[in-house]
Residue frames as qw, qx, qy, qz and C-alpha x, y, z in Angstrom:
[[0.801, -0.545, -0.181, 0.168, -21.17, -48.52, 28.22],
 [0.083, 0.910, -0.363, 0.179, -18.30, -46.48, 29.64],
 [0.552, 0.410, -0.682, 0.250, -14.92, -47.99, 30.57],
 [0.146, -0.337, 0.711, -0.600, -15.37, -47.92, 34.31],
 [0.789, 0.007, 0.245, -0.564, -18.78, -49.65, 34.23],
 [0.854, 0.331, -0.370, -0.158, -17.48, -52.23, 31.89],
 [0.391, 0.402, -0.742, 0.367, -14.42, -52.97, 33.97],
 [0.393, -0.234, 0.606, -0.651, -16.53, -53.20, 37.11],
 [0.891, 0.140, 0.066, -0.427, -18.81, -55.66, 35.42],
 [0.748, 0.435, -0.499, 0.041, -15.97, -57.56, 33.88],
 [0.226, 0.394, -0.741, 0.495, -14.10, -57.75, 37.21],
 [0.486, -0.355, -0.796, 0.069, -17.12, -58.84, 39.10],
 [0.137, -0.217, -0.459, 0.850, -17.63, -55.63, 41.19],
 [0.399, 0.120, -0.072, -0.906, -20.76, -54.72, 39.31],
 [0.713, 0.194, 0.570, -0.360, -23.93, -56.50, 38.28],
 [0.783, 0.566, 0.029, -0.257, -24.49, -58.55, 35.18],
 [0.255, -0.623, 0.699, 0.242, -21.14, -60.31, 35.14],
 [0.878, 0.301, 0.249, -0.277, -22.49, -63.50, 33.61],
 [0.907, 0.306, 0.148, 0.250, -20.75, -64.67, 30.42],
 [0.254, 0.908, -0.262, 0.206, -18.33, -61.78, 30.49],
 [0.605, -0.631, 0.485, -0.024, -16.27, -63.64, 33.12],
 [0.907, 0.212, 0.316, 0.181, -15.36, -66.04, 30.32],
 [0.462, 0.843, -0.064, 0.267, -13.29, -63.20, 28.76],
 [0.369, -0.888, 0.256, -0.097, -11.12, -62.84, 31.77],
 [0.904, -0.201, 0.250, 0.282, -8.79, -65.82, 31.46],
 [0.166, 0.902, -0.350, -0.188, -5.39, -64.19, 30.51],
 [0.959, 0.108, 0.049, 0.257, -2.67, -65.97, 28.74],
 [0.356, -0.740, 0.327, 0.469, 0.95, -64.78, 29.46],
 [0.604, 0.740, -0.262, -0.138, 2.83, -63.99, 26.28],
 [0.864, 0.306, -0.359, 0.176, 5.93, -65.96, 25.22],
 [0.085, 0.659, -0.575, 0.477, 8.14, -64.62, 28.02],
 [0.735, -0.387, 0.404, -0.384, 6.60, -67.06, 30.54],
 [0.976, 0.217, -0.020, 0.005, 7.55, -69.89, 28.26],
 [0.604, 0.590, -0.343, 0.412, 11.10, -68.74, 28.02],
 [0.696, -0.547, -0.317, 0.341, 11.43, -67.98, 31.77],
 [0.445, 0.372, -0.053, 0.813, 12.97, -64.61, 30.90],
 [0.250, -0.644, 0.022, -0.723, 10.73, -62.55, 33.25],
 [0.284, -0.074, -0.774, 0.561, 10.62, -62.41, 37.01],
 [0.376, -0.143, 0.079, -0.912, 7.42, -60.48, 37.12],
 [0.188, 0.175, 0.937, -0.237, 4.67, -62.50, 38.93],
 [0.336, -0.034, -0.413, -0.846, 2.02, -62.12, 36.24],
 [0.562, 0.183, 0.599, -0.540, -1.55, -62.84, 37.12],
 [0.139, 0.074, 0.890, 0.427, -3.38, -65.07, 34.64],
 [0.049, -0.667, -0.712, -0.212, -6.78, -63.54, 35.10],
 [0.038, -0.487, -0.014, -0.872, -8.02, -59.91, 35.32],
 [0.638, -0.614, -0.280, -0.370, -10.52, -61.00, 37.85],
 [0.831, -0.289, -0.278, 0.386, -7.82, -62.42, 40.15],
 [0.450, 0.222, -0.098, 0.860, -5.68, -59.40, 39.70],
 [0.252, -0.576, -0.137, -0.765, -8.54, -57.04, 40.72],
 [0.783, -0.542, -0.293, -0.087, -9.27, -59.10, 43.78],
 [0.742, -0.155, -0.204, 0.619, -5.66, -58.93, 44.84],
 [0.183, 0.450, 0.056, 0.872, -5.58, -55.20, 43.96],
 [0.508, -0.658, -0.174, -0.528, -8.47, -54.57, 46.38],
 [0.857, -0.446, -0.239, 0.094, -7.03, -56.77, 49.10],
 [0.716, -0.161, -0.054, 0.677, -3.56, -55.26, 48.92],
 [0.065, 0.934, 0.185, -0.299, -4.67, -51.75, 47.90],
 [0.379, -0.359, 0.518, 0.678, -2.30, -51.68, 44.90],
 [0.521, 0.575, -0.179, -0.605, -2.88, -50.44, 41.32],
 [0.857, 0.192, 0.474, 0.069, -3.17, -52.94, 38.58],
 [0.046, 0.612, -0.533, -0.583, -0.61, -52.92, 35.70],
 [0.798, 0.376, 0.452, -0.132, -2.36, -54.57, 32.70],
 [0.117, -0.535, 0.616, 0.566, 0.12, -55.32, 29.90],
 [0.821, 0.460, 0.256, -0.220, -1.31, -56.19, 26.42],
 [0.111, -0.517, 0.725, 0.441, 0.99, -58.02, 23.95],
 [0.892, 0.347, 0.019, -0.291, 0.76, -60.60, 21.16],
 [0.837, -0.193, 0.431, 0.275, 2.74, -63.48, 20.09],
 [0.654, 0.562, 0.271, 0.429, 3.48, -61.80, 16.67],
 [0.039, -0.988, -0.010, -0.149, 4.67, -58.50, 18.30],
 [0.701, 0.346, -0.318, 0.537, 8.33, -57.98, 18.17],
 [0.007, 0.561, -0.312, 0.767, 8.34, -55.06, 20.68],
 [0.800, -0.441, -0.018, -0.407, 6.16, -56.99, 23.04],
 [0.947, -0.031, -0.222, 0.229, 8.81, -59.69, 23.18],
 [0.422, 0.450, -0.279, 0.736, 11.54, -57.09, 23.56],
 [0.390, -0.623, 0.162, -0.659, 9.62, -55.42, 26.48],
 [0.927, -0.320, -0.071, -0.183, 9.34, -58.82, 28.14],
 [0.871, 0.206, -0.175, 0.410, 12.91, -59.83, 27.39],
 [0.429, 0.398, -0.222, 0.780, 14.61, -56.59, 28.29],
 [0.244, -0.530, 0.134, -0.801, 12.44, -54.45, 30.58],
 [0.794, -0.423, -0.033, -0.435, 10.50, -56.88, 32.61],
 [0.914, 0.004, -0.313, 0.256, 13.49, -59.10, 32.99],
 [0.230, 0.564, -0.394, 0.689, 15.42, -56.34, 34.65],
 [0.482, -0.282, -0.750, 0.355, 15.58, -57.37, 38.27],
 [0.055, -0.132, -0.324, 0.935, 15.05, -53.79, 39.64],
 [0.443, -0.053, -0.296, -0.845, 11.88, -53.32, 37.48],
 [0.610, -0.221, -0.736, -0.193, 10.49, -56.84, 38.28],
 [0.352, -0.254, -0.681, 0.589, 11.10, -56.26, 42.14],
 [0.125, 0.093, 0.135, -0.979, 9.50, -52.77, 41.90],
 [0.536, -0.111, -0.491, -0.677, 6.50, -54.10, 40.01],
 [0.555, -0.275, -0.783, 0.055, 5.98, -56.96, 42.48],
 [0.283, -0.223, -0.548, 0.755, 6.22, -54.63, 45.39],
 [0.143, 0.275, 0.127, -0.942, 3.94, -51.77, 44.10],
 [0.530, 0.238, -0.319, -0.749, 1.59, -53.28, 41.57],
 [0.737, 0.108, 0.650, -0.152, -0.62, -56.23, 40.70],
 [0.155, 0.449, -0.608, -0.636, 0.67, -57.19, 37.18],
 [0.726, 0.303, 0.586, -0.193, -1.44, -58.95, 34.70],
 [0.072, -0.363, 0.657, 0.658, -0.47, -59.94, 31.14],
 [0.676, 0.451, 0.476, -0.337, -3.22, -60.21, 28.48],
 [0.395, 0.069, 0.686, 0.607, -2.93, -61.37, 24.84],
 [0.247, 0.353, -0.088, -0.898, -4.42, -58.65, 22.53],
 [0.375, 0.074, -0.732, -0.564, -5.72, -61.25, 20.11],
 [0.329, -0.297, -0.894, 0.073, -7.41, -63.39, 22.76],
 [0.146, -0.578, -0.573, 0.562, -8.89, -60.40, 24.74],
 [0.230, 0.335, 0.387, 0.828, -10.23, -58.08, 22.06],
 [0.300, -0.784, -0.455, -0.298, -13.25, -56.77, 23.98],
 [0.598, -0.667, -0.161, 0.413, -11.03, -55.83, 26.92],
 [0.494, -0.073, 0.238, 0.833, -8.54, -54.21, 24.66],
 [0.055, 0.568, 0.470, 0.673, -11.25, -52.21, 22.96],
 [0.416, -0.819, -0.385, -0.084, -12.74, -50.99, 26.20],
 [0.593, -0.633, 0.033, 0.497, -9.35, -50.03, 27.50],
 [0.376, 0.911, -0.045, -0.161, -8.58, -48.30, 24.23],
 [0.597, -0.398, 0.569, 0.401, -5.57, -50.38, 23.37],
 [0.610, 0.753, 0.027, -0.244, -4.51, -49.41, 19.86],
 [0.491, 0.679, -0.537, 0.102, -0.82, -50.09, 19.66],
 [0.940, -0.331, -0.037, 0.075, 1.31, -52.84, 21.08],
 [0.395, -0.326, -0.801, 0.309, 2.79, -53.26, 23.47],
 [0.271, -0.614, -0.078, -0.737, 0.38, -51.31, 25.68],
 [0.353, -0.182, -0.744, 0.538, 0.38, -51.06, 29.49],
 [0.316, -0.619, -0.255, -0.672, -2.67, -49.80, 31.17],
 [0.258, 0.030, -0.708, 0.657, -2.64, -48.86, 34.81],
 [0.467, -0.535, -0.473, -0.522, -5.84, -49.04, 36.78],
 [0.363, -0.387, 0.549, -0.645, -6.80, -48.31, 40.51],
 [0.119, 0.064, 0.976, -0.170, -8.23, -51.37, 42.37],
 [0.419, 0.507, 0.521, -0.544, -11.65, -49.74, 41.52],
 [0.565, 0.437, 0.597, 0.365, -10.91, -49.79, 37.74],
 [0.152, 0.954, 0.079, -0.248, -10.21, -46.15, 37.35],
 [0.755, 0.500, -0.009, 0.424, -7.70, -45.32, 34.60],
 [0.514, -0.724, 0.090, 0.451, -4.39, -44.01, 35.99],
 [0.062, 0.697, -0.495, -0.515, -2.27, -44.03, 32.80],
 [0.914, 0.328, 0.235, 0.033, -1.85, -45.77, 29.44],
 [0.186, -0.694, 0.562, 0.411, 1.59, -46.27, 28.01],
 [0.882, 0.437, 0.154, -0.090, 2.03, -47.49, 24.44],
 [0.598, 0.688, -0.380, 0.156, 5.15, -48.92, 22.79],
 [0.834, -0.058, -0.346, 0.426, 8.42, -50.30, 24.02],
 [0.193, -0.907, 0.220, -0.304, 10.20, -48.63, 26.90],
 [0.589, 0.310, -0.643, 0.378, 13.57, -49.48, 28.26],
 [0.565, -0.443, -0.623, 0.311, 13.94, -50.19, 31.98],
 [0.226, -0.163, -0.233, 0.932, 14.98, -46.57, 32.89],
 [0.274, -0.161, -0.302, -0.899, 11.96, -45.11, 30.99],
 [0.585, -0.376, -0.667, -0.266, 9.57, -47.74, 32.33],
 [0.437, -0.321, -0.582, 0.606, 10.72, -46.94, 35.92],
 [0.020, 0.045, 0.049, -0.998, 9.90, -43.36, 35.28],
 [0.476, -0.267, -0.492, -0.679, 6.38, -44.40, 34.08],
 [0.579, -0.382, -0.708, 0.130, 5.83, -46.63, 37.12],
 [0.296, -0.231, -0.393, 0.840, 6.83, -43.69, 39.42],
 [0.211, -0.092, -0.246, -0.942, 4.39, -41.41, 37.50],
 [0.565, -0.360, -0.632, -0.389, 1.56, -43.80, 38.08],
 [0.525, -0.376, -0.639, 0.418, 2.19, -44.02, 41.76],
 [0.132, -0.114, -0.141, 0.975, 2.37, -40.25, 41.99],
 [0.374, -0.202, -0.418, -0.803, -0.95, -39.90, 40.10],
 [0.571, -0.406, -0.707, -0.097, -2.55, -42.48, 42.36],
 [0.371, -0.288, -0.478, 0.742, -1.37, -40.55, 45.50],
 [0.121, -0.004, -0.069, -0.990, -2.90, -37.33, 44.07],
 [0.516, -0.312, -0.548, -0.580, -6.25, -39.05, 43.34],
 [0.569, -0.386, -0.674, 0.271, -6.28, -40.52, 46.98],
 [0.187, -0.213, -0.316, 0.905, -5.55, -37.00, 48.49],
 [0.265, -0.121, -0.254, -0.922, -8.32, -35.51, 46.46],
 [0.586, -0.330, -0.689, -0.272, -10.76, -38.19, 47.50],
 [0.491, -0.305, -0.607, 0.545, -9.73, -37.88, 51.08],
 [0.074, -0.109, -0.146, 0.980, -10.22, -34.11, 51.08],
 [0.411, -0.214, -0.433, -0.773, -13.61, -34.42, 49.39],
 [0.599, -0.375, -0.707, -0.031, -14.83, -36.99, 51.95],
 [0.401, -0.283, -0.515, 0.703, -13.64, -34.90, 54.92],
 [0.071, -0.183, -0.096, -0.976, -15.65, -31.84, 53.78]]
């Protein structure tokens, strides 16, 4: 099964959702407990995808783990940056998944290193995958690149439809 088909089924936009919906409940990593982050994390991938479709925003899916030092550093330093948190809230639907609790989703989205951030269109098309820690400045650049790529995809689709 390819990534898009799996994501559509997992997110409830395809057929055969059934028991896969049980995989969706996301658990925010330690940052939520410490109150360090201001990013409005979604707790389920299904809810995030529904919001992404309603608001026409890309999803930002962050994979971390309780044992991952750089995941905590990303939460504590990058996502706690007010400018980054505000930008993410305005432009993306953010969801935080625990790598250990969501292995099937991580495998389909080809998450191999932590932390890992996967950006998807509301229709579950891959926009970008970013692995490892990034400071606020570098992460801002990544966020801008994602929005640029999404704009390019939308323009290509629009020109294809109008032909």
